[in-house]
N, CA, C and O atoms as CSV, one atom per row, in Angstrom:
chain,resi,resn,atom,element,x,y,z
A,1,MET,N,N,84.928,116.908,103.942
A,1,MET,CA,C,85.973,117.052,103.859
A,1,MET,C,C,86.513,118.174,102.915
A,1,MET,O,O,85.631,118.435,102.097
A,2,LYS,N,N,87.797,119.049,102.692
A,2,LYS,CA,C,87.636,120.001,102.104
A,2,LYS,C,C,89.943,119.967,101.885
A,2,LYS,O,O,90.770,119.996,102.797
A,3,ILE,N,N,90.182,119.904,100.404
A,3,ILE,CA,C,91.240,119.859,99.801
A,3,ILE,C,C,91.808,120.969,100.402
A,3,ILE,O,O,91.096,121.966,100.274
A,4,LEU,N,N,92.953,121.173,101.082
A,4,LEU,CA,C,93.867,122.505,101.143
A,4,LEU,C,C,94.911,122.745,100.653
A,4,LEU,O,O,95.454,123.846,100.563
A,5,GLY,N,N,95.307,121.666,100.267
A,5,GLY,CA,C,96.618,121.437,99.405
A,5,GLY,C,C,97.002,120.416,99.110
A,5,GLY,O,O,96.167,119.516,99.198
A,6,GLU,N,N,98.612,119.972,98.556
A,6,GLU,CA,C,98.936,118.693,97.588
A,6,GLU,C,C,100.239,118.658,99.065
A,6,GLU,O,O,100.514,119.701,99.659
A,7,GLY,N,N,100.720,117.649,99.343
A,7,GLY,CA,C,101.602,117.026,99.646
A,7,GLY,C,C,102.890,116.821,99.033
A,7,GLY,O,O,103.236,117.292,97.950
A,8,GLU,N,N,103.497,116.172,99.705
A,8,GLU,CA,C,104.727,114.987,99.084
A,8,GLU,C,C,103.867,113.724,98.141
A,8,GLU,O,O,102.934,113.098,98.643
A,9,GLY,N,N,104.271,113.523,96.958
A,9,GLY,CA,C,104.002,112.281,96.679
A,9,GLY,C,C,102.178,112.550,95.908
A,9,GLY,O,O,101.400,111.695,95.484
A,10,GLY,N,N,102.067,113.598,95.964
A,10,GLY,CA,C,100.450,113.552,95.448
A,10,GLY,C,C,99.743,113.291,96.425
A,10,GLY,O,O,98.588,112.916,96.228
A,11,ASN,N,N,100.292,113.431,97.843
A,11,ASN,CA,C,99.422,113.471,98.876
A,11,ASN,C,C,98.511,114.444,99.153
A,11,ASN,O,O,98.862,115.618,99.035
A,12,TYR,N,N,96.999,114.071,99.626
A,12,TYR,CA,C,96.413,115.498,100.026
A,12,TYR,C,C,96.552,116.096,101.328
A,12,TYR,O,O,96.535,115.490,102.399
A,13,ILE,N,N,96.680,117.232,101.165
A,13,ILE,CA,C,96.109,117.826,102.626
A,13,ILE,C,C,94.873,118.524,103.207
A,13,ILE,O,O,94.853,119.743,103.040
A,14,CYS,N,N,93.851,117.981,103.850
A,14,CYS,CA,C,92.994,118.085,104.349
A,14,CYS,C,C,92.440,118.790,105.392
A,14,CYS,O,O,92.998,118.878,106.486
A,15,GLU,N,N,91.234,119.371,105.094
A,15,GLU,CA,C,90.402,119.656,106.639
A,15,GLU,C,C,89.248,118.704,106.729
A,15,GLU,O,O,88.429,118.945,105.842
A,16,ILE,N,N,88.954,117.838,107.400
A,16,ILE,CA,C,87.858,116.920,107.908
A,16,ILE,C,C,87.565,117.387,109.215
A,16,ILE,O,O,88.262,117.907,110.087
A,17,SER,N,N,86.091,117.007,109.124
A,17,SER,CA,C,85.018,117.145,110.762
A,17,SER,C,C,85.660,115.588,111.200
A,17,SER,O,O,86.196,114.609,110.682
A,18,HIS,N,N,85.173,116.137,112.625
A,18,HIS,CA,C,85.409,114.535,113.439
A,18,HIS,C,C,84.057,113.928,112.836
A,18,HIS,O,O,84.155,112.775,112.416
A,19,THR,N,N,82.880,114.514,112.742
A,19,THR,CA,C,81.825,113.878,112.405
A,19,THR,C,C,82.035,113.263,110.876
A,19,THR,O,O,81.060,112.570,110.584
A,20,GLU,N,N,82.669,113.298,110.197
A,20,GLU,CA,C,83.223,112.906,108.890
A,20,GLU,C,C,83.962,111.472,109.449
A,20,GLU,O,O,83.502,110.346,109.256
A,21,PHE,N,N,85.042,111.741,110.083
A,21,PHE,CA,C,85.948,110.564,110.457
A,21,PHE,C,C,84.355,109.048,110.968
A,21,PHE,O,O,84.057,107.897,110.648
A,22,GLU,N,N,83.862,110.131,111.870
A,22,GLU,CA,C,82.968,108.723,112.587
A,22,GLU,C,C,82.079,108.503,111.631
A,22,GLU,O,O,81.650,107.395,111.954
A,23,LYS,N,N,81.518,108.815,110.678
A,23,LYS,CA,C,80.827,108.011,109.759
A,23,LYS,C,C,81.902,107.273,108.437
A,23,LYS,O,O,81.584,106.425,107.603
A,24,VAL,N,N,83.027,107.852,108.607
A,24,VAL,CA,C,83.711,106.821,107.521
A,24,VAL,C,C,83.959,105.347,108.098
A,24,VAL,O,O,84.061,104.303,107.455
A,25,PHE,N,N,84.050,105.606,109.961
A,25,PHE,CA,C,84.837,104.395,110.130
A,25,PHE,C,C,83.672,103.662,111.422
A,25,PHE,O,O,84.045,103.038,112.415
A,26,ASN,N,N,82.330,103.944,111.064
A,26,ASN,CA,C,80.764,103.425,111.240
A,26,ASN,C,C,80.950,103.502,112.932
A,26,ASN,O,O,80.864,102.530,113.682
A,27,LYS,N,N,81.200,104.766,113.300
A,27,LYS,CA,C,81.045,104.958,114.874
A,27,LYS,C,C,79.917,106.235,115.218
A,27,LYS,O,O,79.811,107.325,114.655
A,28,TYR,N,N,79.300,105.787,116.108
A,28,TYR,CA,C,77.719,106.400,116.450
A,28,TYR,C,C,78.777,108.035,116.480
A,28,TYR,O,O,79.976,108.098,116.210
A,29,TYR,N,N,77.977,109.057,116.840
A,29,TYR,CA,C,78.269,110.187,117.280
A,29,TYR,C,C,78.919,110.105,119.063
A,29,TYR,O,O,78.427,109.574,120.058
A,30,GLY,N,N,80.133,110.842,118.881
A,30,GLY,CA,C,80.608,110.642,120.233
A,30,GLY,C,C,81.475,109.057,120.556
A,30,GLY,O,O,81.999,108.714,121.616
A,31,ASP,N,N,81.406,108.339,119.345
A,31,ASP,CA,C,81.869,107.300,120.007
A,31,ASP,C,C,83.867,107.154,119.592
A,31,ASP,O,O,84.749,106.424,120.046
A,32,LEU,N,N,83.860,108.138,118.649
A,32,LEU,CA,C,85.081,108.095,118.180
A,32,LEU,C,C,86.135,108.796,118.732
A,32,LEU,O,O,86.416,109.875,118.209
A,33,ARG,N,N,86.858,108.360,119.799
A,33,ARG,CA,C,87.742,109.697,120.847
A,33,ARG,C,C,88.405,110.972,120.113
A,33,ARG,O,O,88.861,110.872,118.974
A,34,LYS,N,N,88.424,111.997,120.734
A,34,LYS,CA,C,89.236,112.677,120.307
A,34,LYS,C,C,90.385,112.412,119.492
A,34,LYS,O,O,91.152,111.491,119.773
A,35,LEU,N,N,90.542,113.116,118.560
A,35,LEU,CA,C,91.821,113.059,117.718
A,35,LEU,C,C,93.014,113.575,117.990
A,35,LEU,O,O,92.613,114.425,118.785
A,36,SER,N,N,93.994,113.710,117.963
A,36,SER,CA,C,95.172,114.457,118.375
A,36,SER,C,C,96.211,114.838,117.044
A,36,SER,O,O,96.008,113.892,116.282
A,37,VAL,N,N,96.787,115.356,116.667
A,37,VAL,CA,C,97.722,115.670,115.778
A,37,VAL,C,C,99.065,114.809,115.700
A,37,VAL,O,O,99.903,114.601,116.578
A,38,GLY,N,N,98.996,114.300,114.143
A,38,GLY,CA,C,99.851,113.211,114.333
A,38,GLY,C,C,99.205,111.766,114.067
A,38,GLY,O,O,99.892,110.895,113.534
A,39,ASP,N,N,97.634,111.478,114.510
A,39,ASP,CA,C,97.168,110.571,114.235
A,39,ASP,C,C,97.142,110.137,112.912
A,39,ASP,O,O,97.217,110.945,111.987
A,40,GLU,N,N,96.986,108.290,112.642
A,40,GLU,CA,C,96.839,108.162,111.252
A,40,GLU,C,C,95.626,107.514,111.046
A,40,GLU,O,O,95.276,106.881,112.042
A,41,PHE,N,N,94.865,107.451,110.107
A,41,PHE,CA,C,94.024,106.565,109.588
A,41,PHE,C,C,94.051,105.899,108.329
A,41,PHE,O,O,94.485,106.611,107.424
A,42,ASN,N,N,93.728,104.784,108.012
A,42,ASN,CA,C,93.762,104.699,106.583
A,42,ASN,C,C,92.108,104.578,106.281
A,42,ASN,O,O,91.469,103.529,106.363
A,43,LEU,N,N,91.513,106.021,105.878
A,43,LEU,CA,C,90.236,106.042,105.022
A,43,LEU,C,C,89.881,104.524,104.084
A,43,LEU,O,O,88.756,104.052,103.917
A,44,GLY,N,N,90.742,104.152,103.736
A,44,GLY,CA,C,90.461,102.853,102.966
A,44,GLY,C,C,89.199,101.711,103.520
A,44,GLY,O,O,88.354,101.033,102.936
A,45,ASN,N,N,89.574,101.907,104.908
A,45,ASN,CA,C,88.968,101.104,105.860
A,45,ASN,C,C,87.290,101.043,105.864
A,45,ASN,O,O,86.427,100.195,106.091
A,46,GLY,N,N,87.352,102.491,105.468
A,46,GLY,CA,C,85.658,102.857,105.277
A,46,GLY,C,C,84.820,102.628,104.035
A,46,GLY,O,O,83.591,102.570,104.021
A,47,TYR,N,N,85.871,102.467,102.686
A,47,TYR,CA,C,85.471,101.559,101.841
A,47,TYR,C,C,85.213,100.350,101.877
A,47,TYR,O,O,84.153,99.875,101.469
A,48,ASP,N,N,86.546,99.424,102.578
A,48,ASP,CA,C,85.989,98.247,102.592
A,48,ASP,C,C,84.988,97.838,103.808
A,48,ASP,O,O,84.957,96.650,104.129
A,49,PHE,N,N,84.251,98.679,104.427
A,49,PHE,CA,C,83.041,98.449,105.553
A,49,PHE,C,C,82.039,98.189,104.316
A,49,PHE,O,O,81.372,97.233,103.920
A,50,ARG,N,N,82.322,99.841,103.806
A,50,ARG,CA,C,80.894,99.847,102.586
A,50,ARG,C,C,80.825,98.708,101.897
A,50,ARG,O,O,79.688,98.275,101.705
A,51,ARG,N,N,81.899,97.986,101.390
A,51,ARG,CA,C,82.027,96.745,100.264
A,51,ARG,C,C,81.402,95.492,100.908
A,51,ARG,O,O,80.486,94.899,100.337
A,52,ASP,N,N,81.926,95.057,102.179
A,52,ASP,CA,C,81.302,94.351,103.061
A,52,ASP,C,C,79.725,94.169,102.849
A,52,ASP,O,O,79.156,93.190,102.367
A,53,ILE,N,N,79.080,95.525,103.398
A,53,ILE,CA,C,77.684,95.285,103.123
A,53,ILE,C,C,77.623,95.348,102.288
A,53,ILE,O,O,76.410,95.559,102.316
A,54,GLN,N,N,77.971,95.386,100.707
A,54,GLN,CA,C,77.276,95.780,99.525
A,54,GLN,C,C,77.409,94.117,99.220
A,54,GLN,O,O,76.574,93.606,98.474
A,55,ASP,N,N,78.318,93.413,99.725
A,55,ASP,CA,C,78.588,91.998,99.171
A,55,ASP,C,C,77.207,91.157,100.332
A,55,ASP,O,O,76.424,90.337,99.851
A,56,VAL,N,N,77.161,91.531,101.705
A,56,VAL,CA,C,75.826,90.847,102.521
A,56,VAL,C,C,74.886,90.956,102.038
A,56,VAL,O,O,74.104,90.008,101.963
A,57,CYS,N,N,74.558,92.427,101.420
A,57,CYS,CA,C,73.122,92.464,100.484
A,57,CYS,C,C,73.244,91.711,99.556
A,57,CYS,O,O,72.475,90.757,99.672
A,58,LYS,N,N,73.816,91.680,98.724
A,58,LYS,CA,C,74.052,90.782,97.393
A,58,LYS,C,C,73.650,89.289,97.496
A,58,LYS,O,O,72.914,88.661,96.736
A,59,GLN,N,N,74.454,88.756,98.875
A,59,GLN,CA,C,73.814,87.256,98.913
A,59,GLN,C,C,72.575,87.033,99.579
A,59,GLN,O,O,71.925,85.987,99.605
A,60,MET,N,N,72.265,88.347,100.224
A,60,MET,CA,C,70.913,88.346,100.873
A,60,MET,C,C,69.732,88.036,99.716
A,60,MET,O,O,68.915,87.115,99.736
A,61,THR,N,N,69.886,89.041,98.745
A,61,THR,CA,C,69.206,89.043,97.652
A,61,THR,C,C,68.970,87.680,96.707
A,61,THR,O,O,68.009,87.234,96.080
A,62,ASP,N,N,70.613,87.172,96.976
A,62,ASP,CA,C,70.135,85.510,96.148
A,62,ASP,C,C,69.843,84.677,96.507
A,62,ASP,O,O,69.425,83.702,95.883
A,63,THR,N,N,70.013,84.848,97.966
A,63,THR,CA,C,69.146,83.793,98.981
A,63,THR,C,C,67.751,83.635,98.777
A,63,THR,O,O,66.987,82.673,98.690
A,64,ILE,N,N,67.611,85.356,98.706
A,64,ILE,CA,C,65.879,85.528,98.852
A,64,ILE,C,C,65.540,84.588,97.317
A,64,ILE,O,O,64.765,83.632,97.287
A,65,ASP,N,N,66.236,85.063,96.231
A,65,ASP,CA,C,65.504,84.852,95.144
A,65,ASP,C,C,65.796,83.068,94.874
A,65,ASP,O,O,65.025,82.435,94.153
A,66,SER,N,N,67.003,82.395,95.556
A,66,SER,CA,C,66.842,81.333,95.891
A,66,SER,C,C,65.581,80.589,96.403
A,66,SER,O,O,65.108,79.655,95.754
A,67,PHE,N,N,65.046,81.007,97.560
A,67,PHE,CA,C,63.862,80.566,98.276
A,67,PHE,C,C,62.546,80.740,97.575
A,67,PHE,O,O,61.665,79.892,97.432
A,68,ARG,N,N,62.569,82.383,97.030
A,68,ARG,CA,C,61.538,82.029,95.974
A,68,ARG,C,C,61.144,81.244,94.886
A,68,ARG,O,O,59.971,81.306,94.517
A,69,GLN,N,N,62.079,80.393,94.218
A,69,GLN,CA,C,62.371,79.649,93.422
A,69,GLN,C,C,61.350,77.936,93.882
A,69,GLN,O,O,60.595,77.144,93.316
A,70,VAL,N,N,62.132,78.184,95.561
A,70,VAL,CA,C,61.017,76.566,96.006
A,70,VAL,C,C,60.019,76.784,96.928
A,70,VAL,O,O,59.257,75.877,97.263
A,71,GLN,N,N,59.920,78.360,97.555
A,71,GLN,CA,C,58.876,78.400,98.473
A,71,GLN,C,C,57.375,77.653,98.400
A,71,GLN,O,O,56.631,77.322,99.323
A,72,ASP,N,N,57.232,77.528,97.092
A,72,ASP,CA,C,55.806,76.615,97.364
A,72,ASP,C,C,55.836,75.229,97.399
A,72,ASP,O,O,54.812,74.564,97.556
A,73,SER,N,N,57.337,74.575,97.215
A,73,SER,CA,C,57.469,73.112,97.982
A,73,SER,C,C,57.672,73.434,99.037
A,73,SER,O,O,56.901,72.739,99.698
A,74,LEU,N,N,58.343,74.197,99.856
A,74,LEU,CA,C,58.692,74.414,101.112
A,74,LEU,C,C,57.576,74.332,102.150
A,74,LEU,O,O,57.405,73.590,103.117
A,75,PHE,N,N,56.767,75.492,101.551
A,75,PHE,CA,C,55.364,75.587,102.253
A,75,PHE,C,C,54.555,74.808,102.318
A,75,PHE,O,O,53.670,75.059,103.136
A,76,ALA,N,N,54.441,73.597,101.580
A,76,ALA,CA,C,53.554,72.261,101.288
A,76,ALA,C,C,54.113,71.571,102.206
A,76,ALA,O,O,53.363,71.047,103.029
A,77,PHE,N,N,56.154,71.292,102.384
A,77,PHE,CA,C,56.271,70.579,103.050
A,77,PHE,C,C,56.331,70.899,104.518
A,77,PHE,O,O,56.799,70.016,105.236
A,78,ALA,N,N,55.976,71.899,105.020
A,78,ALA,CA,C,55.485,72.757,105.934
A,78,ALA,C,C,54.670,72.157,106.454
A,78,ALA,O,O,54.850,71.385,107.396
A,79,LYS,N,N,53.264,72.507,105.735
A,79,LYS,CA,C,52.072,71.842,105.863
A,79,LYS,C,C,51.953,70.239,106.335
A,79,LYS,O,O,51.369,69.994,107.390
A,80,VAL,N,N,52.339,69.499,105.787
A,80,VAL,CA,C,52.588,68.242,106.112
A,80,VAL,C,C,53.100,67.736,107.183
A,80,VAL,O,O,52.613,66.849,107.885
A,81,VAL,N,N,54.334,68.434,107.355
A,81,VAL,CA,C,54.781,68.439,108.653
A,81,VAL,C,C,54.152,68.721,109.851
A,81,VAL,O,O,54.232,68.056,110.884
A,82,GLY,N,N,53.337,70.032,109.615
A,82,GLY,CA,C,52.064,70.358,110.682
A,82,GLY,C,C,51.465,69.614,110.807
A,82,GLY,O,O,51.280,69.293,111.981
A,83,ASN,N,N,50.672,68.739,109.630
A,83,ASN,CA,C,49.594,68.332,110.015
A,83,ASN,C,C,50.264,66.674,110.983
A,83,ASN,O,O,49.643,66.165,111.916
A,84,ILE,N,N,51.401,66.217,110.515
A,84,ILE,CA,C,52.112,65.138,111.435
A,84,ILE,C,C,52.272,65.354,112.747
A,84,ILE,O,O,52.245,64.366,113.481
A,85,THR,N,N,52.447,66.512,113.255
A,85,THR,CA,C,52.752,66.883,114.402
A,85,THR,C,C,51.249,67.103,115.009
A,85,THR,O,O,51.196,66.626,116.142
A,86,GLU,N,N,50.204,67.594,114.656
A,86,GLU,CA,C,48.890,67.849,114.904
A,86,GLU,C,C,48.485,66.523,115.398
A,86,GLU,O,O,48.505,66.267,116.602
A,87,SER,N,N,48.136,65.714,114.551
A,87,SER,CA,C,47.962,64.089,114.467
A,87,SER,C,C,48.676,63.432,115.396
A,87,SER,O,O,48.073,62.491,115.913
A,88,ALA,N,N,50.037,63.680,115.863
A,88,ALA,CA,C,50.656,63.195,116.788
A,88,ALA,C,C,50.027,63.558,118.070
A,88,ALA,O,O,49.613,62.578,118.689
A,89,SER,N,N,49.848,64.660,118.620
A,89,SER,CA,C,49.677,65.222,119.794
A,89,SER,C,C,48.284,64.683,119.906
A,89,SER,O,O,48.001,64.488,121.088
A,90,LYS,N,N,47.289,64.367,119.054
A,90,LYS,CA,C,46.029,63.842,119.570
A,90,LYS,C,C,46.172,62.688,119.522
A,90,LYS,O,O,45.098,62.176,119.208
A,91,GLY,N,N,47.020,61.887,119.682
A,91,GLY,CA,C,47.047,60.357,119.773
A,91,GLY,C,C,47.295,59.390,118.212
A,91,GLY,O,O,47.492,58.175,118.217
A,92,GLY,N,N,47.247,60.020,117.286
A,92,GLY,CA,C,47.220,59.465,115.932
A,92,GLY,C,C,48.588,59.485,115.459
A,92,GLY,O,O,49.192,60.527,115.712
A,93,LYS,N,N,49.255,58.543,114.803
A,93,LYS,CA,C,50.374,58.220,114.256
A,93,LYS,C,C,51.132,59.347,113.643
A,93,LYS,O,O,50.734,60.040,112.707
A,94,PRO,N,N,52.443,59.472,114.369
A,94,PRO,CA,C,53.533,60.477,113.795
A,94,PRO,C,C,53.514,60.065,112.624
A,94,PRO,O,O,54.242,60.582,111.776
C-alpha cells in the first residue's frame, strides 16, 4: 500500500493492490471479487482475523502444556484400558 495523501479528518488516500486486499481478508488469490470505485472495506477486519488466530494458537500451546503435565498418567491409563480390551476379546474378564 502506498500513501498518496491525506483526506478529511486525518484519513489517508492510498493506493493498494488487489492482491494486498486478498491477503488482508484471507481470500485466496482470485477469490475476492473485482472491486469498484466507492466500495468500502474495514481493514480492521484483517487485524481481527489475525488476533483470532493468535488467540487460538495461544490456547493450543496452553493445552499442549497442560497435556504434557499429565501425559504419563494418561498413557498409563491408556495401557490399562488397552489390556482390559485385549483380555476381554480373548475371553478373559473385561
